[in-house]
Structures are given as structure tokens and as C-alpha cells.
C-alpha atoms as a printed R data frame, in Angstrom:
    type eleno elety resid chain resno       x      y       z
1   ATOM     1    CA   MET     A     1   0.056 -0.019   0.076
2   ATOM     2    CA   LEU     A     2   2.982  2.345   0.552
3   ATOM     3    CA   ASN     A     3   3.938  2.219  -3.110
4   ATOM     4    CA   HIS     A     4   0.475  3.237  -4.261
5   ATOM     5    CA   GLN     A     5   0.461  6.866  -5.215
6   ATOM     6    CA   ASP     A     6  -2.356  9.203  -6.074
7   ATOM     7    CA   PRO     A     7  -2.587  9.763  -9.831
8   ATOM     8    CA   LEU     A     8  -2.903 13.497  -9.232
9   ATOM     9    CA   ASP     A     9   0.304 13.434  -7.094
10  ATOM    10    CA   LEU     A    10   2.091 11.589  -9.858
11  ATOM    11    CA   ALA     A    11   0.984 13.980 -12.430
12  ATOM    12    CA   PHE     A    12   2.080 17.217 -10.378
13  ATOM    13    CA   GLN     A    13   5.468 15.402  -9.554
14  ATOM    14    CA   ALA     A    14   5.938 14.771 -13.277
15  ATOM    15    CA   LEU     A    15   5.017 18.374 -14.169
16  ATOM    16    CA   ALA     A    16   7.364 19.923 -11.411
17  ATOM    17    CA   ASP     A    17  10.426 19.298 -13.655
18  ATOM    18    CA   GLY     A    18  11.212 21.714 -16.392
19  ATOM    19    CA   THR     A    19  12.819 19.178 -18.743
20  ATOM    20    CA   ARG     A    20   9.569 16.984 -18.568
21  ATOM    21    CA   ARG     A    21   7.426 20.123 -19.253
22  ATOM    22    CA   THR     A    22   9.606 20.811 -22.321
23  ATOM    23    CA   MET     A    23   8.931 17.269 -23.421
24  ATOM    24    CA   LEU     A    24   5.222 17.564 -22.946
25  ATOM    25    CA   GLU     A    25   5.323 20.700 -24.999
26  ATOM    26    CA   ARG     A    26   7.169 18.930 -27.727
27  ATOM    27    CA   LEU     A    27   4.749 16.096 -27.659
28  ATOM    28    CA   ALA     A    28   1.660 18.382 -27.800
29  ATOM    29    CA   ALA     A    29   2.572 19.058 -31.537
30  ATOM    30    CA   GLY     A    30   2.282 15.327 -32.185
31  ATOM    31    CA   PRO     A    31   3.919 11.838 -31.725
32  ATOM    32    CA   VAL     A    32   7.744 11.830 -31.954
33  ATOM    33    CA   SER     A    33  10.510  9.282 -31.563
34  ATOM    34    CA   VAL     A    34  12.665  9.091 -28.511
35  ATOM    35    CA   SER     A    35  15.655  9.984 -30.300
36  ATOM    36    CA   ALA     A    36  13.943 12.945 -31.987
37  ATOM    37    CA   LEU     A    37  12.507 13.978 -28.613
38  ATOM    38    CA   ALA     A    38  16.108 13.844 -26.998
39  ATOM    39    CA   GLN     A    39  17.798 15.706 -29.805
40  ATOM    40    CA   PRO     A    40  17.314 19.350 -28.606
41  ATOM    41    CA   LEU     A    41  17.769 18.358 -24.969
42  ATOM    42    CA   GLN     A    42  21.306 18.651 -23.495
43  ATOM    43    CA   MET     A    43  21.297 15.161 -21.944
44  ATOM    44    CA   SER     A    44  22.004 11.611 -22.629
45  ATOM    45    CA   LEU     A    45  19.460  9.192 -24.080
46  ATOM    46    CA   PRO     A    46  19.454  7.280 -20.687
47  ATOM    47    CA   ALA     A    47  18.464 10.516 -18.937
48  ATOM    48    CA   VAL     A    48  15.685 11.218 -21.506
49  ATOM    49    CA   MET     A    49  14.485  7.719 -21.040
50  ATOM    50    CA   GLN     A    50  14.321  8.171 -17.183
51  ATOM    51    CA   HIS     A    51  12.198 11.318 -17.606
52  ATOM    52    CA   LEU     A    52   9.898  9.525 -20.099
53  ATOM    53    CA   SER     A    53   9.553  6.856 -17.486
54  ATOM    54    CA   VAL     A    54   8.257  9.445 -14.979
55  ATOM    55    CA   LEU     A    55   5.865 10.882 -17.542
56  ATOM    56    CA   GLU     A    56   4.605  7.282 -18.553
57  ATOM    57    CA   HIS     A    57   4.159  6.318 -14.838
58  ATOM    58    CA   ALA     A    58   2.194  9.619 -14.234
59  ATOM    59    CA   GLY     A    59  -0.127  8.624 -17.155
60  ATOM    60    CA   LEU     A    60   0.982 11.830 -19.110
61  ATOM    61    CA   VAL     A    61   2.756 10.048 -21.928
62  ATOM    62    CA   ARG     A    62   2.338  6.846 -23.834
63  ATOM    63    CA   SER     A    63   5.054  5.160 -25.907
64  ATOM    64    CA   GLU     A    64   5.073  2.224 -28.062
65  ATOM    65    CA   LYS     A    65   7.818  0.363 -29.948
66  ATOM    66    CA   MET     A    66   7.739 -0.413 -33.538
67  ATOM    67    CA   GLY     A    67  10.773 -2.260 -34.829
68  ATOM    68    CA   ARG     A    68  13.704 -0.383 -33.416
69  ATOM    69    CA   VAL     A    69  11.949  2.985 -33.019
70  ATOM    70    CA   ARG     A    70  10.100  3.987 -29.739
71  ATOM    71    CA   THR     A    71   7.417  6.633 -30.454
72  ATOM    72    CA   CYS     A    72   6.028  8.627 -27.745
73  ATOM    73    CA   ARG     A    73   2.673 10.522 -27.570
74  ATOM    74    CA   ILE     A    74   1.018 12.691 -25.062
75  ATOM    75    CA   GLU     A    75  -1.897 11.049 -23.182
76  ATOM    76    CA   PRO     A    76  -4.748 13.790 -22.845
77  ATOM    77    CA   ALA     A    77  -6.448 11.923 -20.052
78  ATOM    78    CA   GLY     A    78  -3.526 12.331 -17.764
79  ATOM    79    CA   LEU     A    79  -3.228 15.976 -18.129
80  ATOM    80    CA   SER     A    80  -7.041 16.297 -17.811
81  ATOM    81    CA   LEU     A    81  -6.851 15.176 -14.362
82  ATOM    82    CA   ALA     A    82  -4.511 17.963 -13.447
83  ATOM    83    CA   GLU     A    83  -6.559 20.393 -15.426
84  ATOM    84    CA   GLN     A    84  -9.793 19.477 -13.622
85  ATOM    85    CA   TRP     A    85  -8.042 19.940 -10.268
86  ATOM    86    CA   ILE     A    86  -6.614 23.383 -11.150
87  ATOM    87    CA   ASN     A    87 -10.020 24.484 -12.661
88  ATOM    88    CA   ALA     A    88 -11.822 23.331  -9.387
89  ATOM    89    CA   ARG     A    89  -9.539 25.553  -7.261
90  ATOM    90    CA   ARG     A    90  -9.741 28.453  -9.773
91  ATOM    91    CA   ALA     A    91 -13.705 28.153  -9.460
92  ATOM    92    CA   GLU     A    92 -13.442 28.180  -5.695
93  ATOM    93    CA   TRP     A    93 -11.295 31.313  -5.522
94  ATOM    94    CA   GLU     A    94 -13.286 33.146  -8.149
95  ATOM    95    CA   ASP     A    95 -16.437 32.485  -6.026
96  ATOM    96    CA   ARG     A    96 -14.623 33.709  -2.972
97  ATOM    97    CA   PHE     A    97 -13.507 36.829  -4.778
98  ATOM    98    CA   ASP     A    98 -16.932 37.433  -5.979
99  ATOM    99    CA   ARG     A    99 -18.395 37.282  -2.532
100 ATOM   100    CA   LEU     A   100 -15.813 39.581  -1.212
101 ATOM   101    CA   GLY     A   101 -16.435 42.038  -3.938
102 ATOM   102    CA   ASP     A   102 -20.218 41.949  -3.081
103 ATOM   103    CA   PHE     A   103 -19.429 42.423   0.548
104 ATOM   104    CA   LEU     A   104 -17.251 45.385  -0.082
105 ATOM   105    CA   ASN     A   105 -19.861 46.873  -2.535
106 ATOM   106    CA   ASN     A   106 -22.448 46.582   0.235
107 ATOM   107    CA   LEU     A   107 -20.113 48.344   2.680
108 ATOM   108    CA   ASN     A   108 -19.554 50.961   0.303
109 ATOM   109    CA   ASP     A   109 -23.276 51.460  -0.441
110 ATOM   110    CA   GLN     A   110 -24.019 51.423   3.335
111 ATOM   111    CA   GLY     A   111 -21.388 54.080   3.989
112 ATOM   112    CA   GLU     A   112 -22.861 56.371   1.215
113 ATOM   113    CA   GLY     A   113 -26.335 55.964   2.519
114 ATOM   114    CA   ASN     A   114 -25.142 57.194   5.914
115 ATOM   115    CA   GLY     A   115 -23.929 60.462   4.315
116 ATOM   116    CA   LYS     A   116 -20.211 59.484   4.559
């Protein structure tokens, strides 16, 4: 049970690294081979594979091997989980700010009604 991690935790841990975010940005344009994905990165192929492993474990990327070429593609459902969590927090804060705005407007209206 200790090795079981929440999918949302895995997604945010994977997204916490700039190299992995760069890889996801590249994959957003479409599927690409691991070697093509690694080419602009200043790191070894084994290091790229480690980053891909983290992204796959988090459910953000899927890869498949055809012959000698491993092709990676973004997994939209994995990103959707993080997006839903962020959007829910955004909605909560927007609601709180709206209520605060209403409260402040009411205070202002009451102050103006008292001749202040």
C-alpha cells in the first residue's frame, strides 16, 4: 500500500520538472520518436528515458515500440486530471473573490447611505 500513489500526485510530480514540461510541450505538437525528442535536450539518451519513464508512470505520456523505434505521444486523459483539479481550485477562488467584492460593495453602499 505504501507504493500506491495518487494519480494526481504523480501528475504534479512529473510536471514539477522543467525538462519533462519541455518534453510535453514538444509532444503536444504530435507523436515523436525518443531520439527526436532527445535531440534538442542537453542530456544523454538514458536520462531522457528516465524522464519519459516518470511521464509514463504519471499517465501523461504513452510510448510504443515499432521495430527499433520507440514513439511517444501525449496522453490527454492524464493532463485532464491535473486540469480538472486546477479548474476546481480556480472556481473556488473566483467564487470567494466575487463574494468579497459583493461584501465590499455593500459596505460602500451602506457608507454612502449614511452620508459618509
